[in-house]
C-alpha positions as CSV (number, residue, x, y, z in Angstrom):
1,M,99.9,99.3,245.7
2,P,101.1,100.9,248.9
3,M,99.9,104.5,249.6
4,N,103.5,106.0,249.9
5,K,104.5,104.5,246.5
6,T,101.4,105.9,244.8
7,L,102.1,109.4,246.3
8,S,105.7,109.3,245.1
9,I,104.6,108.4,241.5
10,L,102.0,111.2,241.5
11,A,104.5,113.8,242.8
12,F,107.1,112.7,240.1
13,L,104.5,113.1,237.3
14,L,103.4,116.5,238.6
15,F,107.0,117.8,238.7
16,Y,107.8,116.3,235.3
17,S,104.8,118.0,233.7
18,S,105.5,121.4,235.3
19,V,109.1,121.5,234.0
20,V,109.1,119.8,230.7
21,R,106.7,120.3,227.7
22,T,106.9,117.6,225.1
23,Q,105.2,117.2,221.8
24,P,105.6,114.5,219.2
25,I,107.8,114.9,216.2
26,D,106.3,114.3,212.8
27,G,108.2,111.0,212.5
28,D,110.9,112.1,210.1
29,V,113.6,110.9,212.6
30,E,113.1,107.9,214.8
31,G,114.9,107.1,218.0
32,I,116.0,110.7,218.8
33,A,114.5,113.7,220.6
34,F,115.1,117.5,220.4
35,I,115.9,119.9,223.2
36,K,115.0,123.5,223.0
37,I,116.0,126.0,225.8
38,N,114.7,129.5,226.0
39,S,116.7,132.1,227.9
40,S,116.8,135.9,227.9
41,E,120.6,135.9,228.2
42,E,123.3,135.1,225.7
43,G,126.6,133.4,226.3
44,L,125.2,130.3,228.0
45,L,126.5,126.8,227.4
46,F,124.5,123.7,227.3
47,Y,125.7,120.3,228.7
48,I,124.3,116.9,228.2
49,D,125.5,114.4,230.8
50,D,128.3,116.8,231.8
51,S,129.6,116.9,228.1
52,L,129.5,120.3,226.3
53,A,126.8,120.2,223.6
54,G,127.3,123.8,222.4
55,A,126.3,127.4,222.9
56,L,122.7,127.8,223.9
57,T,121.7,130.9,221.8
58,G,119.3,129.9,219.0
59,N,120.4,126.3,218.9
60,E,118.3,123.1,219.0
61,F,120.0,120.0,220.3
62,E,119.5,116.3,219.4
63,I,119.5,113.8,222.2
64,G,119.0,110.0,222.3
65,P,116.3,108.5,224.4
66,G,117.0,107.3,227.9
67,Y,117.9,108.9,231.2
68,H,119.9,112.1,230.9
69,K,121.2,115.0,233.0
70,L,120.9,118.4,231.4
71,R,122.7,121.5,232.6
72,V,123.1,125.2,231.6
73,S,126.0,127.3,232.8
74,S,127.4,130.7,232.1
75,V,130.6,131.6,230.3
76,T,133.5,132.0,232.8
77,D,134.2,135.7,232.1
78,S,130.6,136.8,232.5
79,W,129.0,137.8,235.8
80,M,126.0,135.6,235.3
81,A,125.0,132.9,237.8
82,V,123.0,130.0,236.4
83,D,121.9,127.2,238.6
84,W,119.8,125.1,236.3
85,T,119.9,121.4,235.9
86,W,117.3,118.8,234.9
87,Q,117.5,115.0,235.1
88,G,115.0,112.6,233.7
89,T,114.1,110.1,231.0
90,I,114.0,111.4,227.4
91,I,111.4,109.8,225.2
92,A,112.2,109.3,221.5
93,D,110.4,111.3,218.8
94,S,109.7,114.2,221.1
95,I,110.6,117.9,221.5
96,Y,111.5,119.1,225.0
97,T,111.3,122.8,225.7
98,F,112.8,124.4,228.9
99,N,112.8,128.0,230.1
100,V,116.0,129.1,231.9
101,E,116.3,132.2,234.0
102,T,119.6,133.8,234.9
103,N,120.7,136.2,237.6
104,Q,123.0,139.1,236.9
105,F,125.6,139.9,239.5
106,I,127.9,142.9,240.3
107,M,131.3,142.8,241.9
108,L,131.7,145.5,244.5
109,N,135.2,146.5,245.7
110,T,136.3,149.3,248.1
111,I,139.6,150.9,248.9
112,P,140.4,150.0,251.6
113,F,138.7,146.6,251.4
114,G,136.9,144.9,254.2
115,A,134.0,147.3,254.4
116,K,130.6,146.0,255.6
117,V,127.9,145.5,252.9
118,I,124.4,146.2,254.1
119,I,121.4,145.2,251.9
120,N,117.8,145.6,253.2
121,G,119.2,146.4,256.7
122,E,121.1,143.1,256.8
123,N,124.9,142.7,257.0
124,V,125.5,140.3,254.1
125,G,129.3,140.4,253.9
126,T,132.4,142.5,253.4
127,T,134.1,143.9,250.3
128,P,135.1,142.6,247.9
129,F,131.5,141.3,247.6
130,M,129.3,140.1,244.7
131,F,125.5,140.9,244.8
132,E,122.6,140.5,242.5
133,K,121.4,143.3,240.3
134,S,117.9,142.8,241.5
135,S,119.0,143.8,245.0
136,E,117.7,147.0,246.7
137,A,120.0,149.9,247.7
138,V,123.4,148.8,249.0
139,E,125.1,150.5,252.0
140,I,128.8,150.4,252.6
141,I,130.0,151.0,256.2
142,M,133.5,151.0,257.6
143,S,134.9,152.4,260.9
144,N,136.6,155.8,260.6
145,Y,135.2,156.2,257.0
146,M,132.2,158.1,255.6
147,P,129.3,155.7,254.8
148,V,128.3,155.2,251.2
149,R,124.8,154.4,249.8
150,L,124.3,153.0,246.3
151,E,120.9,153.1,244.6
152,A,119.9,150.5,242.1
153,S,120.1,153.2,239.3
154,Q,123.8,153.5,239.9
155,W,124.7,150.0,238.9
156,Y,122.1,148.7,236.4
157,D,124.6,148.9,233.5
158,K,127.7,147.9,235.4
159,E,129.5,144.6,236.2
160,F,132.2,146.1,238.5
161,I,131.9,148.9,241.0
162,D,135.1,150.4,242.6
163,I,134.7,152.9,245.5
164,T,137.4,154.8,247.3
165,L,136.2,155.4,250.9
166,V,136.8,158.9,252.3
167,N,138.4,159.1,255.8
168,E,136.1,160.5,258.4
169,M,137.8,162.9,260.9
170,P,136.7,165.6,263.4
171,S,136.5,169.1,262.0
172,E,139.3,170.4,264.4
173,E,141.7,167.7,263.1
174,F,140.7,168.4,259.5
175,E,141.4,172.2,260.0
176,S,144.7,171.4,261.6
177,I,145.7,169.2,258.7
178,Q,144.6,171.9,256.2
179,L,146.7,174.5,258.1
180,I,149.8,172.3,258.1
181,N,149.3,171.5,254.4
182,G,149.1,175.3,253.7
183,I,152.3,176.0,255.6
184,T,154.1,173.1,253.9
185,N,153.0,174.3,250.5
186,R,154.2,177.9,251.1
187,R,157.5,176.6,252.4
188,D,157.9,174.4,249.3
189,K,157.2,177.4,247.0
190,I,159.8,179.6,248.8
191,L,162.4,176.8,248.8
192,T,161.8,176.1,245.1
193,R,162.0,179.8,244.1
194,S,165.2,180.2,246.2
195,T,166.8,177.2,244.5
196,F,166.0,178.6,241.1
197,L,167.5,182.0,242.1
198,L,170.6,180.4,243.5
199,T,171.1,178.4,240.4
200,G,171.0,181.5,238.2
201,L,173.2,183.6,240.4
202,S,175.8,180.9,240.9
203,G,175.9,180.3,237.2
204,I,176.5,183.9,236.5
205,A,179.1,184.2,239.1
206,A,181.0,181.2,237.8
207,V,181.1,182.7,234.3
208,Y,182.2,186.1,235.7
209,F,185.1,184.8,237.8
210,K,186.3,182.5,235.0
211,F,186.3,185.5,232.7
212,E,188.4,187.6,235.1
213,A,190.8,184.7,235.6
214,D,191.3,184.3,231.9
215,K,191.8,188.1,231.4
216,A,194.5,188.1,234.0
217,F,196.1,185.1,232.5
218,K,196.3,186.8,229.1
219,K,198.1,189.8,230.7
220,L,200.7,187.7,232.5
221,P,203.1,187.3,229.5
222,D,203.2,191.1,229.1
223,A,204.1,191.8,232.7
224,I,207.7,192.8,233.1
225,L,208.0,193.8,236.7
226,L,208.1,191.0,239.3
227,E,205.4,192.7,241.4
228,D,203.0,192.8,238.4
229,Q,203.6,189.1,237.7
230,I,202.9,188.1,241.4
231,Y,199.8,190.3,241.4
232,L,198.5,188.7,238.2
233,K,199.2,185.1,239.4
234,D,197.4,185.8,242.7
235,R,194.5,187.2,240.7
236,I,194.4,184.2,238.4
237,K,194.4,181.8,241.4
238,K,191.8,183.8,243.4
239,Y,189.3,184.1,240.5
240,D,189.9,180.4,239.5
241,D,189.0,179.4,243.1
242,F,185.9,181.6,243.1
243,A,184.9,180.2,239.7
244,A,185.3,176.6,241.0
245,V,183.2,177.3,244.1
246,S,180.5,179.1,242.0
247,F,180.3,176.4,239.5
248,G,180.1,173.7,242.2
249,T,177.2,175.7,243.8
250,F,175.6,176.0,240.4
251,Q,175.7,172.2,239.8
252,A,174.3,171.4,243.2
253,A,171.5,174.0,242.9
254,F,170.7,172.9,239.3
255,L,170.4,169.2,240.3
256,Y,168.3,170.2,243.3
257,S,166.0,172.3,241.1
258,I,165.4,169.3,238.8
259,Y,164.6,167.2,241.9
260,R,162.1,169.8,243.1
261,V,160.4,169.9,239.7
262,I,160.1,166.1,239.4
263,R,158.9,165.9,243.0
264,R,156.0,168.3,242.3
């Protein structure tokens, strides 16, 4: 037998014995074998020759003898990555036991997105980014924003991490913005209070002028002299005009007051 072929056979036997443990079945069932897969995670699916055989947890699967491809994958809504496959010949009347390890992943997102993700001093990508829970501390860096460092203790029980980055600016610029905001807030308070005051005063004025116009209108039938009639008619018109202007001011101020309240 050529040396290369002998080495290939020995290598195959060594790999097969390190991955699969078989033991004979008592002989109750002939022509089939059993597959047992041990995993620390739940929610895994088991495939035989790319056909779904069932959920992995606590199950034992029957399989016919011959060459087969075995695969384990995670459920689609779980952040678990499983890269486990096995191909080989299944011998009848045997039990095959496999141990499958899974890696837990976390989705990291930042606002704004596109921040650099640094793990162990190496730039591994930009957000949104998915990394293993077994990773060391994660640093997030973005130009013009404060850097963020996440320790492993901050994500051990999470599947998603959302971080809003804080804008980094010089202290002088920050103080200027604070001053402008303070002036704006004071101006808004004065304007809001003035609007409320105008609403109240214009409403009172509209009621007063309308009352005076109605009072003059009631006196008009009793006026005998022409001068008194002209005086009362002028008074009615003047106070009706004042009432109309006051009521219009009241409406505008009232609507603007509602706008100010909603805007706050």
